[in-house]
N, C-alpha and C positions, 0 to 999 in steps of 0.2 A: 164475845161472838154473838152475831145476830142470827135469828131463826130465818134462814133463807126461804124456806117453804112458805112461812107465814107472810114474809115480805112480798113474795111473788103473788100470793093469793090476794093480798091487799092491793097490790098494783093492778091486778086484773079487775078489781072492783073500782078502779079509778081514783084511788086515794093518793093524792100528790106527795104526801110525806113518804110513803113507801117507795114510790118511783124515785124520789130524791135520794133516799138511802141506797137504793140499788145502783144508781148512777155514781154515787159517792164511792161505793165499793169498787166500781169499775175504774174510776179516776185514780183512786188511791192504790190500785193494783193489790187489793186486799188478798190475804191468803184464802178467803172464801170465794174468790173470783171464779174459780173452776166450778165450784158448786152452784154459783149463780147462773153461769152459762149453761150448765147441764140442765138446770130447772127451766130455763127460758127456751131451750132449743125446740121443744115440740109446740111452743106457743107462737113462733115467729113465722114470717112469710106472708103476712096479710097487708102490712102497711105499704103505701106508695111513697117512696123516698124522693123528694125533690130538693136538689141542691141549688142554692143561689150564690152566684159569685160575681165579681167585678171589681173595678178599681175603687179605692177609698173615696167616699163622697158621692157615689152615684145613687144612693138612697136604698141600700140593701135592707136595712132594718125597717124603714118605712114601707117598702114593698112587701117584706115578709109579714108585717103587721096587717097590711091590707089584704094579703092572701089568706091570713088566718080568719079575718072577718068574712071573706067570701066563702071559705070552706065551712065555717060555722053556720052561715046562713043555709048552706046545703045539708046541714045536719051531721056533718062529719066531725069526729074527734081529731084534734090536731096536736101534734107534738112539735116543739121548736128547739133545735140545738143551735144556739148562737155562739159561734166560735170567735173568741177575742184574743188579741195579743196578751201575753202574760206580763204581769207585774214582775219586774226584776227583784222585788223585795219579798213579796208573799208567794209568788208563783201563781196567783189567782188571776181571773179575767179582769182586764182593765176597764173596758168600756161599759159593761153592765147593761146589756140589751134589755134585760127585764124591766129596767126603768123606762126605756123608750117604748116598751110594749105594755105599759102599765094598764092600758084600757082592757086588756084581756086577763089581768091578774086574778080577778074574782070569778072568772068563768071556769066551772069544773070540767068543761069539755076541752080545755086547753092546758097543756103543760109546757112551760118555757124554762129552758135551762141555759145559762151561760157557761161555756167551757173554755178553759185556757189552753192555748197551743203548747205552753211549756217548752218552747224552743223547737217544736216540731215544724219542719218546713212543709210546704204544700198547701197552706191555708186552712188546714184542719188540725184538730187536737188528735193526739195519738190514740185516745180512748174513744174517738167518735164512732167507729164501727160497732163496738160493744154497747155504747150508749143508744145507738139507733136500735139495736136489738131489744134493749130494755123498753123503749117507747113502743116498739112494734108489739112486743108481748103484753104490754100494758093496755092494748086495745086501741091504739091510735090508728085511724084510717089513713092519715097523711102525716108524714114527718118532713118538716121543712128544715134543711140544714143550711144555715147562713155562714159563709166562711169569712175569715178576715179579708181585708182588701188584698186582692191578688196582684202579683207582678207578672213577669214574663214566664216563669216556670212553675208558679204555684197553682197548678190546675188539678190537684189531686181529687177534688170533689167529683170529677167525671168518673172516677173508679168506685165511688161510694154511693152514688145516687142512681136511681132508675132514670130520672130525667134531669138534665143540667140546664139551668137558666143563667144566661150571661146578661148582666145589666150594664148598660152604657148610659152616658148623659151627654147632651150637647155642650160644646165649649170646654171640654176637659181633655182634648187630645186623644180621646179613647180610640178613635178610628185608626189613627196612625200607630198607636201603641198596640192595638189589638192585632194589626197585621204582623208585627214582629213577635207577638207574644205566643202564638200558638193557641191563644184563648179562643180563636175562631174555630179551632178544630174540636173543641169540646162541647160547644153549645148545641142543645136540641131545640131551645127556644131563645130568641134574643129579644130583650126589652130595652127600648130607648126611653128611659125615665126622664122626668122633668121636661116633658114634651111641650110645655107651655113656654119654654125658653126659645130664644132665637137660635136657629141652627139645628133644631130637632129634625126637620125634614131632610136637611143636608146630611146629617149623621146617619139617618135611616137609609138614604140613597147610597151613601158611601159603603155602609155595611152590606147592603144588598149586592153592590158591585163586587166587594171583596169575597163574599160568600160564593159568587159565581165564578171567580177566578180559578181556573185550573181544576174545577170539580168535575168528576166523571160519575154522575149518578145514573143508575139504571132506571128504567121505568118502574114506578112503584116505590122507589127509595124515598126516604124521608128528606124533605127539604125544610130546614129550620125556618119557621116563620119569624117575622120581625113585628113586634107589637109596641105601639107607642102608649105610654102611660103618664099620668100625673098622680103618682102613688099617694102623695099627701092629701089629695082630694078624692082618692078612690077611683079616679077616671082610668078606664082601660083595663082595670083589674079583672073584670068578668071575661074579657077577651084573652087575658093571660091564662085564666083557668080553663077556658075553652081550648086553647092551644095545648095546654098540658094534658087534658083529657084525650084530645085527638092523638097526641104522641103516645100516650099510654095504650090506646086502642090499637094503633099501628104496631107497636112493639108486641102486644099480645097476639095479634094476628100473624105476625111474621116470626114469632118465636124469639124475638130479640130480647124481650124482658127476661125470659128464662136464661138466655145466654149471659146477659149482664149480671144476673144474680149468681150464676155459677162462677163467673170470673171474680166477682166480689168475694165469694166464700173462699175460693182458691187463694186469692190475695191475702185474705185475713189469716188463713192457716199458715201461709208462707211467712207473714210478718211475725206471727207468734213463735214459729220455729226459729226464725233468724234471731229474734230477741232472746230466746232461750240459749242459743249458741253463743250470742254475744256476751250474755251474762257468764257463761262458763269460761269464755276467753278472758273476761274481766277478772275472774277468780284466779287466773293463771299468773297475773302480774305479781312478780316476786317469787313465782313458782320456779323450781329448778329446771323443769322441762323447757319452758320458754327461754330461759337464760341460756340453756345448753344449745338450743337451736340457733339463738342469736350469735353465740360464740362461734359456731360452725360456719355461719354465713360470713362473719368478719374474717375468719381464717381462710375463706375461699373454698371450704370443703363442701359447701351446700349452697344452692341458690334459693332465693326467697320463696319461689313457687313450690319447690320440693319441700321446703320447711313448712309452708302453710299446709300442704297436703298431709304431711306427717302429723301436724298439729290437729287438723280436722279429723283425721283417722283416729287419733287418740281420744278426741272429745266424743265422737259418735260411738265408740266402743263401750263407753261408760253406761 
């Protein structure tokens, strides 16, 4: 058993090893997880959480690395959660973004962690919300969360970030795909990366057109900007940071930031509660109560909904 209070104190001092141990306790669903979260609770609420998502190959890791450089120049401490697909063998992260962001490895003001999805859909790791809390409590001013390459429904980052950045690239069919995906509904800032390639202007125009389709924004509502970048050369990154800061200021002025954080906390509580109930239901497999309900359904004495109500009532009485 690790001394949680000591780990939290060391994390607050910016010691990467302590931050790593705390996130490992989160990922491993350690018995000390409740103690960790209790210790972190009063220390959170400071970090600005930015989610970066988009199809595979648009340059998410390169863009994340460039944003880290920009924020470090501004004197901010930065945490990065790079969520990767899981290895089917070890359950660990496959792509190893820490290798791709190696230029920041020796910077004490940057903490980078690859996390595995472990089969969790939505482009995020199941432990991401708690890992964000760890980085927040550890004194990071900005937490960048880079998702796995998203498809049509994997847009969960919008519920976990203060600001969501959607990356696209010319020549990848992103425009047409995005129209189907619902990914246009989650972006607060849109970035057309690899803008030195042919078709970048056309991609930006198409995106601008799609954003205008069917929208009904009131005066003063946020209209997502479209920024063109060449992240590999750092071009356009300052404009992305500027767009992020404008969105943050707009959210603070309108109370949107507080609303998003309230919704995020409510979702986190709901997920933990549902997980606890699911574990209890899992414990019932082979239990006589579940078998008895199944027998009554097969015999036509009970319908599945009534059986589920009875099961839930029994679980919540414990």
